[in-house]
C-alpha positions as CSV (number, residue, x, y, z in Angstrom):
1,M,-0.2,-0.2,0.1
2,T,1.3,3.2,-1.0
3,M,1.4,6.4,1.2
4,Q,-0.8,8.0,-0.6
5,T,-2.9,5.3,-0.6
6,K,-2.8,4.7,3.1
7,A,-3.7,9.0,4.0
8,L,-7.0,8.1,1.7
9,L,-8.2,5.3,3.3
10,T,-7.1,7.0,7.3
11,D,-9.2,9.7,5.9
12,L,-12.1,7.4,4.9
13,L,-12.3,6.1,8.0
14,D,-12.2,9.5,10.1
15,F,-14.7,10.9,8.0
16,L,-17.1,8.1,8.6
17,W,-16.7,8.0,12.3
18,E,-17.3,11.7,12.0
19,S,-20.2,11.6,10.3
20,P,-22.9,9.5,12.3
21,T,-25.7,11.7,10.9
22,P,-26.5,13.5,7.7
23,F,-25.7,16.6,9.5
24,H,-22.4,15.6,10.5
25,A,-21.5,14.6,7.3
26,V,-21.3,18.3,5.7
27,E,-19.9,19.0,9.0
28,S,-17.4,17.0,7.9
29,A,-17.5,17.8,4.6
30,V,-17.2,21.5,5.1
31,T,-14.3,20.9,7.2
32,R,-12.1,19.5,4.4
33,L,-13.5,22.3,2.2
34,R,-12.7,25.2,4.1
35,L,-9.4,23.6,4.7
36,A,-9.0,23.7,0.9
37,G,-9.8,26.8,0.6
38,F,-13.2,26.5,-0.5
39,R,-15.6,29.8,0.5
40,A,-19.1,29.3,1.5
41,L,-22.3,31.3,-0.5
42,D,-25.2,31.9,1.1
43,E,-28.4,30.9,-0.5
44,C,-30.3,33.5,1.3
45,E,-27.9,36.0,-0.5
46,S,-27.1,37.4,-4.0
47,W,-24.0,35.8,-5.2
48,G,-23.2,38.6,-7.9
49,A,-20.4,37.5,-10.4
50,L,-18.4,34.8,-9.2
51,E,-14.9,34.4,-9.8
52,S,-13.2,31.2,-10.6
53,G,-12.2,29.3,-7.7
54,G,-13.8,26.8,-4.9
55,Y,-17.5,27.8,-3.6
56,Y,-19.6,25.4,-1.4
57,V,-23.7,25.5,-0.7
58,V,-24.9,24.4,2.9
59,H,-28.3,23.5,2.3
60,G,-31.2,22.4,4.8
61,G,-27.9,21.3,7.2
62,S,-28.2,18.1,5.3
63,A,-27.2,18.4,2.0
64,L,-24.2,20.2,0.4
65,A,-22.9,21.5,-3.0
66,A,-19.1,22.1,-3.9
67,F,-17.8,23.2,-7.1
68,V,-14.8,24.7,-8.8
69,V,-15.3,27.3,-11.0
70,P,-12.9,27.9,-14.3
71,D,-12.7,31.5,-16.0
72,P,-16.9,32.1,-15.9
73,S,-15.9,33.5,-19.6
74,R,-15.4,29.8,-20.6
75,V,-17.9,28.0,-19.0
76,K,-19.5,25.2,-21.0
77,A,-20.7,22.7,-19.2
78,F,-21.1,21.1,-15.8
79,H,-19.8,18.1,-14.7
80,L,-21.7,16.8,-11.8
81,I,-21.0,14.1,-9.3
82,G,-23.9,13.3,-7.0
83,A,-24.3,11.0,-3.9
84,H,-26.4,10.8,-0.6
85,T,-25.5,11.7,3.1
86,D,-28.2,9.5,4.6
87,S,-28.0,6.0,5.6
88,P,-30.5,3.4,6.8
89,N,-30.7,3.8,10.7
90,L,-33.0,3.9,13.5
91,R,-34.4,7.7,14.5
92,C,-35.9,9.0,17.4
93,K,-39.6,10.2,17.6
94,S,-40.8,13.4,18.5
95,V,-42.0,12.3,21.6
96,A,-39.3,9.6,22.1
97,P,-38.9,8.5,25.9
98,F,-41.6,5.6,27.0
99,E,-41.5,3.5,30.1
100,R,-42.2,-0.2,30.0
101,E,-42.5,-3.1,32.2
102,G,-40.1,-0.6,34.8
103,Y,-37.8,0.2,31.6
104,A,-37.1,3.6,30.4
105,Q,-37.4,2.9,26.5
106,L,-37.1,5.0,23.1
107,G,-39.6,5.3,20.8
108,V,-37.8,4.7,17.2
109,E,-38.9,5.1,13.7
110,V,-37.2,2.9,11.2
111,Y,-35.7,5.6,8.5
112,G,-35.1,3.6,5.1
113,G,-34.4,0.2,4.3
114,A,-32.8,-0.8,7.6
115,L,-31.9,-4.7,8.0
116,L,-33.1,-4.8,11.6
117,N,-31.7,-7.9,13.2
118,S,-28.2,-5.9,12.5
119,W,-29.3,-3.3,15.3
120,L,-29.6,-5.9,18.0
121,D,-27.5,-6.1,20.9
122,R,-25.3,-2.8,19.8
123,D,-23.7,-0.5,22.0
124,L,-26.0,2.4,20.3
125,G,-25.0,6.4,20.9
126,I,-27.3,8.8,19.8
127,A,-26.3,12.2,17.9
128,G,-28.7,14.6,15.7
129,R,-29.7,18.7,15.4
130,V,-31.4,20.3,18.0
131,V,-33.4,23.6,17.9
132,F,-33.2,25.7,21.3
133,A,-34.2,29.5,22.3
134,D,-31.1,31.7,22.9
135,A,-31.0,34.0,25.6
136,Q,-32.9,36.3,23.7
137,G,-35.5,33.9,22.8
138,R,-34.3,33.5,18.8
139,M,-34.3,30.3,17.8
140,D,-30.9,28.5,17.1
141,T,-29.6,24.9,16.0
142,R,-26.7,23.3,17.1
143,L,-25.2,19.7,16.2
144,V,-25.0,17.4,19.5
145,R,-23.1,13.4,19.6
146,F,-23.0,11.5,22.6
147,D,-20.5,8.9,21.9
148,R,-21.1,6.3,24.9
149,P,-23.8,3.3,25.1
150,L,-26.5,5.0,26.2
151,A,-28.9,2.1,24.1
152,R,-29.6,-1.2,23.2
153,V,-32.4,-3.1,21.2
154,A,-31.6,-6.4,23.6
155,Q,-32.6,-9.7,21.4
156,L,-34.8,-11.9,22.8
157,A,-32.8,-15.1,24.2
158,I,-33.2,-17.9,22.6
159,H,-34.5,-20.3,26.1
160,L,-37.7,-17.8,25.3
161,D,-38.0,-18.1,21.1
162,R,-36.0,-22.1,20.7
163,E,-37.0,-22.0,16.9
164,V,-35.9,-18.8,15.9
165,N,-32.2,-20.1,14.3
166,E,-34.4,-22.5,12.6
167,R,-38.0,-20.2,11.7
168,G,-35.9,-17.0,11.1
169,L,-36.3,-13.8,13.4
170,V,-38.6,-11.3,12.1
171,L,-39.1,-8.3,13.8
172,N,-42.2,-5.6,14.5
173,K,-40.8,-2.4,14.0
174,Q,-43.5,-1.0,16.2
175,T,-43.2,-3.5,19.4
176,Q,-39.3,-5.1,19.5
177,M,-37.2,-2.8,18.2
178,P,-37.7,0.1,21.1
179,P,-34.1,0.5,22.4
180,I,-34.0,0.4,26.3
181,V,-31.6,3.4,27.7
182,G,-32.2,3.4,31.2
183,M,-34.6,1.9,34.7
184,G,-37.7,4.0,35.6
185,E,-39.7,6.4,34.1
186,S,-37.7,9.5,32.3
187,P,-40.4,11.9,30.0
188,D,-37.5,14.4,29.6
189,A,-34.8,11.7,29.0
190,L,-33.4,13.6,25.8
191,R,-34.0,17.3,26.1
192,E,-31.9,17.0,29.7
193,L,-28.9,15.4,27.7
194,C,-29.3,17.7,25.0
195,A,-29.4,20.3,27.4
196,Q,-27.0,19.7,29.2
197,A,-24.6,19.1,26.3
198,L,-25.2,22.6,24.8
199,G,-25.1,24.3,28.3
200,V,-28.9,25.6,28.2
201,G,-31.8,25.1,30.3
202,A,-34.0,22.1,29.7
203,G,-37.0,24.8,29.1
204,A,-35.0,26.3,26.4
205,M,-35.0,23.4,24.4
206,R,-37.4,23.2,21.6
207,A,-37.6,20.4,19.0
208,F,-34.9,18.2,17.7
209,E,-33.7,15.3,15.5
210,L,-31.3,12.6,16.9
211,M,-30.9,9.2,15.2
212,L,-29.0,5.8,17.4
213,Y,-25.9,4.9,15.7
214,D,-23.1,1.8,16.2
215,L,-20.2,2.9,17.9
216,A,-17.7,0.5,16.7
217,R,-15.6,2.3,15.0
218,P,-14.7,2.4,11.0
219,T,-11.6,-0.6,10.4
220,L,-9.5,-2.3,8.3
221,G,-10.1,-6.1,8.7
222,G,-9.5,-9.5,7.1
223,L,-6.2,-11.5,7.2
224,D,-4.1,-8.9,5.7
225,D,-6.3,-5.7,6.1
226,A,-8.1,-6.3,2.3
227,F,-11.7,-5.2,4.3
228,I,-13.2,-1.7,5.2
229,F,-15.8,-2.9,8.1
230,S,-17.7,0.3,8.9
231,A,-21.0,1.5,9.1
232,R,-22.8,3.9,6.8
233,L,-20.6,3.1,3.7
234,D,-24.0,3.3,1.9
235,N,-23.3,5.8,1.0
236,L,-20.6,8.2,3.0
237,A,-17.8,6.2,0.9
238,M,-19.3,7.5,-2.3
239,C,-19.8,11.1,-0.7
240,H,-16.2,11.0,0.3
241,A,-14.7,9.9,-2.6
242,A,-16.4,12.7,-4.8
243,L,-15.0,15.0,-2.0
244,C,-11.4,13.6,-2.4
245,A,-12.2,13.7,-6.7
246,L,-13.2,17.2,-6.3
247,L,-10.1,18.6,-4.3
248,A,-7.8,16.5,-6.6
249,A,-9.2,18.2,-9.7
250,S,-9.7,21.4,-8.0
251,G,-7.6,23.9,-10.1
252,S,-9.5,26.6,-11.9
253,D,-8.6,25.7,-15.8
254,G,-10.7,24.2,-18.3
255,D,-14.0,24.5,-19.5
256,C,-16.5,23.0,-16.9
257,V,-18.1,23.7,-13.5
258,R,-16.5,21.0,-11.6
259,M,-19.6,20.2,-8.9
260,A,-20.4,17.5,-6.1
261,V,-23.6,17.4,-4.8
262,L,-24.4,15.6,-1.6
263,F,-28.2,15.0,-1.0
264,D,-30.2,13.6,1.9
265,H,-33.3,11.3,2.5
266,E,-32.3,8.9,-1.2
267,E,-33.0,6.0,1.5
268,V,-36.4,6.9,1.6
269,G,-37.4,8.4,-1.7
270,S,-35.3,11.8,-2.2
271,Q,-38.4,13.2,-2.1
272,S,-37.9,16.4,0.4
273,A,-36.1,19.7,0.3
274,T,-33.1,18.6,0.5
275,G,-33.5,15.1,-1.8
276,A,-32.3,14.8,-4.9
277,G,-36.2,15.3,-6.4
278,S,-36.1,18.7,-4.9
279,D,-35.3,21.8,-6.7
280,F,-32.0,22.1,-5.3
281,L,-29.6,21.4,-7.9
282,P,-31.5,23.1,-10.7
283,R,-32.2,26.2,-9.0
284,L,-28.3,26.0,-8.1
285,L,-27.1,25.8,-12.2
286,E,-29.2,28.4,-12.8
287,R,-27.9,30.6,-10.1
288,L,-24.3,29.8,-11.0
289,S,-25.2,30.6,-14.7
290,L,-26.1,34.4,-13.6
291,A,-23.2,34.7,-12.0
292,F,-21.5,33.6,-15.1
293,R,-23.4,36.6,-16.9
294,Q,-25.0,33.8,-19.3
295,S,-27.8,34.3,-20.9
296,R,-31.1,32.0,-20.3
297,E,-30.3,30.5,-24.3
298,E,-26.5,30.5,-22.8
299,Y,-27.6,28.6,-19.5
300,L,-29.9,26.0,-21.4
301,V,-26.8,25.1,-24.2
302,T,-24.3,24.8,-20.8
303,L,-27.2,22.7,-19.0
304,A,-27.3,20.4,-22.5
305,R,-23.7,19.5,-22.6
306,S,-23.2,18.6,-19.5
307,V,-23.3,15.0,-17.8
308,C,-23.3,13.4,-14.1
309,L,-21.9,10.8,-12.5
310,S,-24.4,9.4,-9.7
311,A,-22.2,7.7,-7.0
312,D,-24.3,5.4,-4.9
313,M,-22.5,1.6,-3.3
314,A,-23.0,-2.0,-5.6
315,H,-24.2,-4.8,-4.6
316,A,-20.9,-7.3,-4.5
317,L,-21.5,-11.2,-5.1
318,H,-22.1,-12.6,-1.9
319,P,-20.5,-15.8,-1.2
320,N,-23.0,-17.5,0.7
321,Y,-25.8,-16.6,-1.6
322,P,-24.5,-16.7,-5.1
323,D,-27.8,-17.9,-6.2
324,R,-29.2,-14.3,-5.8
325,H,-27.0,-12.4,-8.3
326,E,-27.3,-12.3,-12.1
327,P,-24.8,-14.8,-12.8
328,N,-22.6,-13.3,-15.5
329,H,-23.2,-10.0,-13.4
330,R,-20.9,-11.0,-10.8
331,P,-18.7,-7.7,-9.1
332,V,-16.4,-8.6,-6.1
333,L,-14.7,-6.5,-3.2
334,N,-11.1,-5.4,-4.6
335,G,-12.0,-5.6,-8.0
336,G,-12.8,-2.2,-9.1
337,P,-16.0,0.4,-9.6
338,V,-19.1,-1.4,-10.6
339,L,-21.3,0.2,-13.2
340,K,-25.1,-0.2,-12.7
341,V,-27.1,-1.1,-15.7
342,N,-30.7,-1.8,-15.4
343,A,-33.6,-1.3,-18.3
344,Q,-36.6,-0.3,-16.4
345,Q,-34.3,2.7,-15.6
346,R,-33.9,2.0,-11.5
347,Y,-30.1,2.9,-12.9
348,A,-29.3,6.3,-15.3
349,T,-27.0,4.7,-17.1
350,S,-27.2,4.6,-20.9
351,V,-25.6,2.9,-23.3
352,L,-23.1,6.5,-24.1
353,S,-22.6,6.8,-20.3
354,G,-21.8,3.7,-19.9
355,A,-19.2,3.5,-22.5
356,M,-17.7,7.1,-21.3
357,F,-17.4,5.5,-17.6
358,E,-15.6,2.6,-19.0
359,S,-12.9,4.8,-20.9
360,L,-12.7,6.4,-17.9
361,C,-11.4,3.4,-16.0
362,Q,-9.2,2.5,-19.0
363,E,-7.6,6.1,-18.7
364,A,-7.4,5.9,-15.0
365,E,-5.9,2.0,-15.3
366,V,-8.5,1.2,-12.9
367,P,-10.5,-2.0,-13.4
368,M,-14.2,-2.1,-14.1
369,Q,-17.2,-4.2,-13.3
370,R,-20.6,-4.3,-14.2
371,Y,-23.8,-5.2,-12.2
372,V,-27.3,-6.1,-13.1
373,H,-29.6,-7.2,-10.9
374,R,-31.7,-10.7,-11.2
375,T,-34.8,-10.1,-13.4
376,D,-37.2,-11.8,-11.0
377,L,-35.6,-9.7,-7.9
378,Q,-37.0,-5.9,-7.7
379,C,-34.3,-3.9,-8.1
380,G,-33.0,-0.6,-6.0
381,S,-32.6,2.9,-7.2
382,T,-30.8,5.9,-6.4
383,I,-30.6,9.6,-7.5
384,G,-29.4,8.7,-10.8
385,P,-32.7,8.3,-12.4
386,I,-33.8,11.1,-10.6
387,T,-31.3,14.0,-11.1
388,S,-31.2,12.7,-15.0
389,T,-35.3,13.4,-15.1
390,L,-34.7,17.1,-13.8
391,L,-32.1,18.3,-15.7
392,G,-32.5,16.4,-18.9
393,I,-28.5,15.4,-18.6
394,P,-26.5,11.8,-19.7
395,T,-26.3,10.2,-16.8
396,V,-24.1,7.2,-14.9
397,D,-24.8,5.4,-12.5
398,V,-22.0,3.9,-10.6
399,G,-20.2,3.0,-7.2
400,N,-17.9,0.3,-5.2
401,P,-19.1,-2.9,-4.1
402,M,-20.2,-3.8,-0.7
403,L,-21.3,-6.4,1.2
404,S,-23.9,-6.3,4.1
405,M,-25.4,-3.2,2.6
406,H,-28.2,-1.6,4.9
407,S,-26.7,-3.6,8.1
408,V,-25.5,-1.2,11.1
409,R,-22.0,-2.6,10.0
410,E,-21.6,-2.9,6.5
411,M,-18.2,-4.6,4.9
412,G,-16.4,-3.0,1.4
413,G,-13.2,-3.6,-0.3
414,R,-10.3,-1.5,0.8
415,E,-8.1,-1.0,-3.1
416,D,-11.5,0.3,-4.5
417,V,-11.1,3.3,-2.5
418,A,-8.4,5.0,-4.3
419,C,-9.6,3.8,-7.9
420,M,-12.9,5.4,-7.3
421,V,-11.8,8.5,-6.8
422,A,-8.7,8.0,-9.7
423,V,-11.9,7.5,-12.1
424,M,-13.6,10.4,-10.7
425,T,-11.3,13.1,-10.9
426,R,-10.4,11.6,-14.8
427,F,-14.2,12.9,-15.1
428,L,-14.6,16.1,-13.1
429,E,-10.7,17.5,-15.8
430,L,-12.7,16.1,-18.9
431,R,-13.3,19.1,-21.6
432,S,-16.9,19.5,-22.4
433,D,-16.1,18.1,-25.7
434,L,-15.0,15.0,-24.7
435,T,-18.1,13.8,-22.9
436,S,-21.0,11.7,-24.2
437,R,-24.1,13.3,-25.3
């Protein structure tokens, strides 16, 4: 392993640990962008005429767009990498604490398609954002994080369910997933916990959006450290790769705006103010065009020349369940980035955008794999089809292979990290006349 690859992996593991929620993921991304000299833009203010250089916009606290502007008079296209900051998890209900059979518990909602059994018997922390009233009565928002084992979803002992290993474990989301946090009744436990962390009175608390997360740190594993074991690889690993590629290609030459856009709420359909189904990205691109002093016609031409790379983790072949995979499309960990294709348009890859990505892999000297879902199984989707529909631009769906997708603890390949960053960097560095139409 080269020093550069080792540094990249270390930074990925740090990013995964720093980001227990979408809000923390955006905060971690902003830290990296600021260190690289990127400047913040506020959606609520006029941007005027932008100069060449790096910028970022935080949207709703859990979505982010970062971009590098070349000479504004030379802009001919947008080269976009899209990913998402959210992962399936357990989220506290607005009135979360309750008491049952002498135990203090938290009411939770299952967010996204989580593998419920993977949350059992784990040491769980709590993190998220809190709204409170300051001394002047104004609303303020802060992030909180409690890196200690506050909650546990205890599994029923096998002595009380002797057939569970043969019959299989089926969990009721409402009655069997609430974690235990203490003994006795504690109706204000979360408010008091957050207020203490922020140094305000419990009466100042107004609302919270809190999530549970696994306290085991991300790590390399396997006999030769060939694997990554971590929560939230789907899809923070692709968020990290997009940011690294943007920073690696952050020179302001060329004729394309290089952009990484990290959306929220992909795991529940993207239909939110911070999701890919919102007008956040179309509005952002139009505002950039205005800042470049383009006419409406020039903006539409620029958009027509643009292309999007949708990055979301991909299914690797599971050695214990090979029958669940399409026989001729069997990606493996450490086999390189995966090109995803679906005839039902669950992925946005076309023959042209797919050929472009294959060429990028060849140019970056990176191996490429292909994924097609079994025809008799329902296929998931990504932000790719949504972004492609909203903008009407060529889009390719790709991702690094992984196992245990949507588990509280997922598994990826060490070698795939640098490969994806290399391909993304090459994509962002292309001139407008070298991308597919």
